[in-house]
C-alpha positions as CSV (number, residue, x, y, z in Angstrom):
1,M,-12.3,19.6,13.6
2,R,-10.6,17.1,15.9
3,I,-12.8,14.5,17.6
4,P,-11.9,14.2,21.3
5,R,-10.2,10.9,22.2
6,T,-12.9,9.9,24.8
7,L,-15.6,10.3,22.2
8,V,-13.6,8.0,19.8
9,I,-13.2,5.4,22.6
10,L,-16.8,5.6,23.5
11,A,-18.0,5.2,19.9
12,A,-15.7,2.2,19.4
13,A,-17.0,0.6,22.7
14,V,-20.6,1.1,21.6
15,A,-19.8,-0.3,18.1
16,L,-18.2,-3.4,19.7
17,A,-21.1,-4.0,22.0
18,G,-23.6,-3.8,19.2
19,C,-21.9,-6.1,16.7
20,G,-23.0,-9.7,16.5
21,D,-19.5,-11.1,16.6
22,R,-18.4,-8.3,18.8
23,N,-16.0,-7.1,16.1
24,L,-15.3,-3.6,14.9
25,V,-14.4,-3.3,11.2
26,L,-12.5,-0.2,10.2
27,N,-11.6,0.7,6.6
28,V,-8.5,2.9,6.3
29,D,-7.8,4.7,3.0
30,V,-4.0,4.6,3.2
31,L,-3.7,6.3,-0.2
32,S,-5.3,9.5,1.2
33,Y,-2.3,9.9,3.5
34,L,0.2,9.8,0.5
35,D,1.0,12.8,-1.6
36,P,-0.7,12.3,-5.0
37,S,2.4,13.4,-6.9
38,V,4.4,10.4,-5.6
39,T,1.7,7.8,-6.3
40,Q,2.1,8.1,-10.1
41,M,5.2,7.8,-12.2
42,S,6.0,8.3,-15.9
43,F,9.1,6.6,-17.2
44,G,11.1,6.2,-20.4
45,P,12.3,6.0,-23.0
46,I,14.3,3.0,-21.8
47,P,16.2,1.7,-24.8
48,P,16.4,-2.1,-25.5
49,L,19.5,-3.8,-24.3
50,P,20.7,-7.4,-25.1
51,T,20.3,-8.4,-21.4
52,G,17.4,-6.0,-20.8
53,F,17.5,-3.0,-18.5
54,Y,16.8,-3.5,-14.8
55,S,16.5,-0.4,-12.6
56,G,16.8,-2.2,-9.3
57,E,14.4,-1.4,-6.5
58,V,13.8,2.4,-6.3
59,A,11.6,4.1,-3.7
60,V,8.6,6.0,-5.1
61,V,7.2,6.8,-1.7
62,Q,9.8,6.9,1.1
63,D,8.8,6.5,4.8
64,S,5.4,8.4,4.5
65,K,3.7,8.6,7.9
66,V,0.1,7.4,8.3
67,N,-1.6,8.5,11.5
68,L,-4.1,5.9,12.8
69,L,-7.2,6.3,15.0
70,D,-6.0,7.3,18.4
71,G,-7.4,5.4,21.3
72,T,-8.8,2.4,19.5
73,S,-6.2,0.1,21.0
74,S,-7.5,0.9,24.5
75,V,-10.9,-0.7,23.8
76,A,-10.2,-3.1,20.9
77,S,-7.6,-5.6,19.9
78,V,-6.7,-5.7,16.1
79,Q,-7.3,-9.3,15.1
80,S,-6.6,-9.1,11.4
81,V,-5.8,-6.7,8.6
82,S,-6.3,-7.1,4.8
83,I,-4.6,-4.7,2.4
84,R,-5.5,-4.1,-1.2
85,M,-3.7,-2.0,-3.9
86,R,-5.0,-1.2,-7.4
87,V,-2.8,0.4,-10.0
88,V,-3.5,1.6,-13.6
89,A,-0.5,0.8,-15.9
90,T,-0.3,2.3,-19.4
91,G,2.4,1.5,-22.0
92,T,3.0,4.2,-24.5
93,S,5.8,2.5,-26.5
94,G,7.8,-0.7,-26.4
95,S,7.2,-3.5,-23.9
96,G,8.5,-4.3,-20.5
97,A,7.6,-4.9,-16.9
98,D,7.6,-3.3,-13.5
99,T,7.2,-4.6,-10.0
100,L,5.7,-2.5,-7.2
101,R,6.4,-3.5,-3.6
102,L,4.6,-2.0,-0.6
103,Y,6.5,-2.0,2.8
104,L,5.0,-1.0,6.2
105,G,6.9,-0.4,9.4
106,E,6.9,1.3,12.8
107,E,7.8,4.9,13.0
108,G,11.5,5.3,13.5
109,E,12.3,2.0,11.7
110,N,13.0,1.2,8.1
111,P,9.8,-0.3,6.6
112,M,11.9,-2.4,4.1
113,V,13.4,-4.5,7.0
114,M,10.1,-6.4,7.4
115,G,9.9,-7.4,3.7
116,P,7.1,-6.4,1.3
117,V,3.5,-6.6,2.5
118,L,2.3,-6.5,-1.1
119,T,4.1,-7.3,-4.4
120,L,2.4,-6.2,-7.6
121,P,3.9,-7.2,-11.0
122,M,2.8,-5.1,-14.0
123,G,3.3,-5.6,-17.7
124,F,3.6,-2.8,-20.3
125,S,2.9,-2.9,-24.0
126,A,2.5,0.0,-26.4
127,G,-1.0,1.4,-26.4
128,V,-2.3,-0.9,-23.6
129,T,-3.8,0.3,-20.4
130,D,-4.5,-2.3,-17.7
131,T,-5.8,-2.2,-14.1
132,V,-4.0,-4.6,-11.8
133,E,-4.8,-5.5,-8.2
134,V,-3.2,-7.4,-5.4
135,E,-4.5,-8.2,-1.9
136,S,-2.9,-9.7,1.2
137,S,-4.4,-10.7,4.6
138,G,-3.6,-12.7,7.6
139,D,-0.1,-11.3,8.4
140,A,0.2,-10.8,12.1
141,R,3.1,-8.4,11.7
142,V,0.8,-6.1,9.7
143,A,-2.0,-6.4,12.3
144,D,0.5,-5.3,15.0
145,L,1.4,-2.3,13.0
146,F,-2.2,-1.2,12.6
147,A,-2.7,-1.6,16.4
148,G,-0.4,1.4,17.0
149,Q,-1.0,5.1,16.6
150,S,1.0,5.5,13.3
151,L,3.0,3.6,10.8
152,L,5.3,4.3,7.9
153,V,4.7,3.4,4.2
154,T,7.4,2.9,1.6
155,L,6.5,2.0,-2.0
156,T,9.2,0.9,-4.5
157,N,9.3,0.0,-8.1
158,A,11.8,-2.1,-10.2
159,L,11.6,-1.5,-14.0
160,H,12.6,-4.2,-16.5
161,G,13.2,-2.8,-19.9
162,P,13.1,-4.5,-23.3
163,T,15.7,-6.8,-24.8
164,F,14.8,-5.8,-28.4
165,G,12.3,-3.7,-30.3
166,D,11.2,-0.2,-29.4
167,A,12.2,1.7,-26.3
168,L,9.9,1.3,-23.3
169,S,7.9,4.3,-22.1
170,G,4.8,4.4,-19.9
171,E,3.3,5.3,-16.7
172,F,1.5,3.9,-13.6
173,R,-0.8,5.4,-11.1
174,V,-1.9,3.9,-7.7
175,I,-5.7,4.4,-7.7
176,S,-6.4,2.7,-4.3
177,L,-4.5,1.5,-1.3
178,D,-6.9,0.3,1.4
179,A,-6.6,-1.5,4.7
180,T,-9.5,-3.3,6.4
181,L,-9.0,-3.9,10.1
182,V,-11.1,-6.3,12.1
183,A,-10.8,-5.6,15.8
184,G,-12.4,-7.5,18.8
185,R,-13.1,-6.7,22.3
186,K,-10.0,-6.6,24.6
187,L,-10.0,-9.3,27.1
């Protein structure tokens, strides 16, 4: 069921009027907009090399569209956005590292031009499962993106393989990717 735009605007205006600081706080589950099959990845075996293997930055999620709440910008101004990502990383053999980078951009533009919004380093060791988290806030460019009606998400990884020992194998899975928007009354 689609909620009419005027009802959304009215609800946002009532919420703004009733808040002590006159702020509206919205939580956006960005992960729910992404296909679950692309937010997890298995890799390996990556053999050890004297200089180590480096995959370069490879897109795991490429330009996935996130539709935002239509009409909010007509009654509220996005003041700040904080973004948090949590990932479960599991090493099945060998050891190595990976770096995930989250890019956001306007529809019709390459999200990677703006630079990463989040950078999440992960380490892998055989038989070890770890949950890693990163958070970022205060970036005015990100707040501007969330003030629009939609944005694009690109997520990349860059594997670093072992220099000696067993071949690296493992997997990672993004378990949360959330944005918290704080919006105030438009002046």
